[in-house]
C-alpha positions in Angstrom: 79.5 114.7 84.0 78.0 111.4 82.9 80.8 110.9 80.3 83.3 111.0 83.1 82.0 107.7 84.4 82.8 106.0 81.1 86.2 107.6 81.0 86.9 106.3 84.5 86.1 102.7 83.5 88.2 103.1 80.3 91.2 104.4 82.2 90.7 104.2 86.0 94.3 105.0 86.9 94.5 108.0 84.6 91.2 109.3 85.8 92.3 109.3 89.4 94.7 112.1 88.6 92.3 114.3 86.7 89.0 115.9 87.7 88.8 114.7 91.3 86.2 116.7 93.2 85.7 117.5 96.9 82.7 115.1 97.1 84.6 112.4 95.3 87.4 112.8 97.9 84.9 112.8 100.7 83.1 109.6 99.6 86.2 107.6 98.7 88.1 108.8 101.8 85.1 107.9 103.9 85.1 104.4 102.6 88.8 104.1 103.2 88.5 105.4 106.7 85.7 103.0 107.5 87.8 100.0 106.3 90.8 101.3 108.2 88.8 101.7 111.4 87.2 98.3 111.1 90.6 96.5 110.8 92.1 98.6 113.6 89.0 98.0 115.8 88.4 101.7 116.2 84.8 102.8 116.7 83.8 104.3 113.4 81.6 107.1 114.9 84.6 108.3 117.0 86.9 108.1 114.0 84.6 110.1 111.7 84.1 112.7 114.4 87.8 113.2 114.7 88.5 113.7 111.0 85.5 115.9 110.1 86.9 119.2 111.4 90.3 118.6 109.7 88.6 117.6 106.4 86.6 120.8 106.1 89.5 123.0 107.0 91.7 121.2 104.5 89.0 121.8 101.9 89.1 125.5 102.6 92.8 125.7 102.4 92.8 123.8 99.1 90.4 126.4 97.7 93.1 129.0 98.2 95.2 127.0 95.8 92.3 127.2 93.3 92.3 130.9 93.7 96.0 131.4 93.3 96.3 129.1 90.2 93.1 130.2 88.6 92.0 126.6 87.8 88.4 127.5 86.7 86.7 127.4 90.1 85.8 131.1 89.9 82.3 132.4 90.0 80.0 134.0 87.6 80.9 137.3 86.1 80.3 140.2 88.5 79.0 143.2 86.6 78.1 145.2 89.6 80.0 148.2 91.0 82.2 147.4 94.0 81.0 148.7 97.4 83.5 151.2 98.8 84.1 149.2 102.0 85.0 146.0 100.2 88.5 145.3 98.8 88.7 144.5 95.1 90.2 141.0 95.7 87.1 140.0 97.6 84.6 141.5 95.1 85.9 140.3 91.7 89.0 139.0 90.0 90.0 138.6 86.3 92.4 135.7 87.2 95.3 137.0 85.2 97.7 134.3 84.1 95.2 131.6 85.0 96.1 128.0 84.1 93.1 127.3 81.9 93.6 127.3 78.1 92.7 130.7 76.7 89.1 130.9 75.5 88.4 133.8 73.1 84.8 133.8 74.2 85.6 134.8 77.8 89.4 135.7 77.9 91.5 138.6 76.6 95.3 138.5 76.1 97.4 140.3 78.7 99.4 143.1 76.9 103.1 142.5 76.8 102.9 138.9 78.1 104.9 136.3 76.3 104.7 132.5 76.8 102.2 130.4 78.6 99.2 131.6 80.6 99.0 135.0 79.0 95.2 135.5 79.3 92.8 136.9 81.8 89.0 137.0 82.1 87.4 139.8 80.0 85.0 140.5 82.9 85.9 140.1 86.6 84.3 137.1 88.3 83.3 136.5 91.9 86.3 135.0 93.7 84.3 132.0 94.9 87.4 130.0 96.1 87.9 132.8 98.7 84.3 132.6 99.7 84.6 128.8 100.1 87.7 129.2 102.3 85.8 131.6 104.5 82.8 129.3 104.7 84.9 126.2 105.4 86.8 128.0 108.1 83.6 129.0 109.8 82.4 125.4 109.7 85.7 124.3 111.2 85.3 126.8 114.0 81.7 125.6 114.7 82.8 121.9 114.8 85.8 122.6 116.9 83.7 124.5 119.4 81.3 121.6 119.7 83.9 118.9 120.0 84.1 118.8 123.9 80.4 119.2 124.3 79.7 116.2 122.0 82.7 114.0 123.0 80.3 111.5 124.8 77.8 111.6 121.9 79.8 109.9 119.2 78.7 110.4 115.6 77.0 113.8 116.2 80.0 115.9 115.1 80.0 114.0 111.8 76.3 114.3 111.2 76.4 118.1 111.9 79.4 118.2 109.5 77.3 116.5 106.8 74.6 119.2 107.2 77.0 122.1 107.1 79.1 120.9 104.2 75.9 120.2 102.2 74.6 123.7 102.9 78.0 125.2 102.1 78.5 123.4 98.8 74.9 124.0 97.6 75.2 127.7 98.4 78.5 128.2 96.6 77.2 126.4 93.5 74.8 129.2 93.0 77.7 131.6 92.6 80.1 129.4 90.6 80.4 129.4 86.8 79.5 125.8 86.0 77.9 126.4 82.6 79.7 123.4 81.2 78.3 121.0 83.8 75.4 118.7 82.9 72.2 118.9 84.9 69.7 116.3 86.0 65.9 116.8 86.1 64.0 116.1 89.4 60.4 117.2 90.1 60.5 119.6 87.1 63.7 121.3 88.3 67.3 121.0 87.0 70.1 120.2 89.4 73.8 119.7 89.0 75.3 116.6 90.4 77.0 118.4 93.3 73.7 120.1 94.2 72.0 116.7 94.4 74.7 115.3 96.6 74.5 118.4 98.8 70.8 118.0 99.3 71.2 114.3 100.1 73.9 115.1 102.6 71.7 117.7 104.3 68.7 115.3 104.5 70.8 112.4 105.8 72.6 114.7 108.2 69.4 116.1 109.7 67.8 112.7 110.0 70.9 111.2 111.6 71.4 114.2 114.0 67.8 113.9 115.1 68.1 110.2 115.6 71.4 110.5 117.7 70.0 113.3 119.7 66.9 111.3 120.8 69.1 108.2 121.3 71.5 109.9 123.7 68.6 111.8 125.4 66.9 108.4 126.2 70.2 107.1 127.4 70.6 110.0 129.8 67.1 109.5 131.2 67.7 105.8 131.8 
């Protein structure tokens, strides 16, 4: 949200321990990796290729923590009847004892519970952290399966990673409950900040992949 930028400049140290996002981690870690690779004289394209699979897998595992704690990353309310073949934990979740402060507008108290975290959602929501874990794991498998094939084409693993993580995040945003997030208008449509970053990553990733593909193709012909 725009106000977060002001909060960061007012208290940069405190802000670093609150509200960090996956994209924030990706951007800041990318800058740090680039600096580290430069001083260690490591080719940046090789370095980024090597960390991309691990980053997306770690992101997926981290989402399991979001699911277990109930930190507000759940999806929209799911009013539809569950298909018989799908387990309940994969269809909807009330996130009992979640760590977010109880909100009478969406929460109900848990009978017999005493102490902190005694609320759950009044209506089950899509367990989007689980969906993210599954999507990130699938991306990890794709990148891992390509690593040997693209070893001698440095940079392509990372550009493919940019495309896939952009698609993954944009897709999951359509399911998540982000009613409190501000939107930005472009071409008559409203986008969340994460959606704009996702689109940017996909566009840059496609352009970079196409460029590297043609570059290495010409190298092979010569």
